[in-house]
N, C-alpha and C positions, 0 to 999 in steps of 0.2 A: 603377353598380357592380351586378354581377349578384347575384342573391339566393342565399344559402347554403342548400343543400338538406341533408337529414338525413344522407344517405350520405356527403357530403363532410365534414360535421361529425364524424361517427363515425370516419372515416378519419383525420382530423387529431388527434382525441382519442386514438385507439389509437397512433398514431405518436409523439405526445407522451408517452404513458405508457411506451412502450417506450424512449424516450430517457432519461426520468427513471429508470426502473428500471435501465438500464445493463447491466452484466455479472453481475447477481445471479443465482445458480443458482435454478432454479425451486423446489427443495426448501427453500431458505432464504426464498423469497418468502412462504411461509405464515406466517412470523413476523410480517410486516408486516400480512398480512390479518387474523390473529387478533387483533392490537392494535387494528385499525380496527373490527372486529366488536364488541369489547369497549366501545370508546368509543361506538359507535352504540347499543349496548344500554343503557349507562349514561345516555346523553342521552335516549333514549326513556322510560326510567323516571323520570328527572328531570322531563321535560315532563308526564308523566301525574300525577305528584305535585303540580306546580305547578297544573295544571288542577283537580285534586281540592281543593286548598287554596282556590283562588279561588272555586270553586262552594260550598264549605262556608262561606266568609266572605261570600258574597253578591255577589262581583265578577262581572262578565259576561265 
């Protein structure tokens, strides 16, 4: 089986994203992106708080 190169993988991922997105208008697509950005930000803050708590309590 041939090895998968980065360019082929990127192409498959973009094609998959386009299929999943379907016929959503690009101006409506921002609603999905803003939601994902919010969740990413909330996750980053949560992970920082967990690390700070663990450091404060002496866990490695």
